[in-house]
N, C-alpha and C positions, 0 to 999 in steps of 0.2 A: 163295184166301188169296195173300197177297203174301208173298214170301220171297226169299233167296239161299241157294245153297249154299255151304258154308265148304269150300273145297280143303284137300287134305291138305298141312299145314305152313303154311297161310294163317294170319298174324296175326288174332286176333278183331277187334282195331280196323280191319283194312282191310274185314272183310267188313260191320260196321256201317256203316262210310262207303259203301259199295256199297247197302246195304239203305236208307240215308238219302238218297242220291241218288236211286234208284228212286222213292221214295214221294214225293221232292220233284216230280220231273218228271210224276209221274201226278196231282199237285195233293192229294194224300191228308193232306200235313202241314198245309197251309194250311186245309182243311177242318176237321181236327182243332183246330186254334187257334181256327177261327172258332166251333164248336160249343161251346167251353170255356165261352162265357158268352152270354146272352142278348143278341140282336141286335133292336134295335126297327126297324119297317118304314122309317123315316127312314135309319139307319145303313145298312142293306142297300141302300137305293137308292143311296146315295153309294158304297158300295163298289162296285157294280156300274156305275156312272159312271166312277170311277177305272180299274176293269180294261178297260172299254171305249175309253176314251182310250189306255190303252197299247197294246191290241190294235190299234187303228186307225193308231195311229203306226208300229209295225212294217209292217201292211199297205201304209200309204202308202209306206213307205222302199222296200218291195221291189217295189212295182208300178210305181215311177216308174224304178228300177233305180240311182237313186244317192241317198245321204244329202243332207238339205239343205245341210250343210257344204261337200260336195265340189262343190255347184253354183256354182263361181267362174268367171270368165274369168281368163286370165292374160294380162297384157300382155308381149308378146316384142319390142316394138319398142324398148324401152330396153335397150342393152348388146349 
């Protein structure tokens, strides 16, 4: 069971925020939202393709060592 311990004198709002962050990082909130309504096999396939493309973008960025926008050459001859 997931949970957070509320420290003495800590506002409840802060503890709720920590709980939400923890659940979000583990993917529990996303799964709960997804299970709220029926998902057709086509929608499931599209969702998986979307998440795979996001994962591959992040994987590519960290495997090359630089983001695509940072791979520019700088001309130092002018000036």
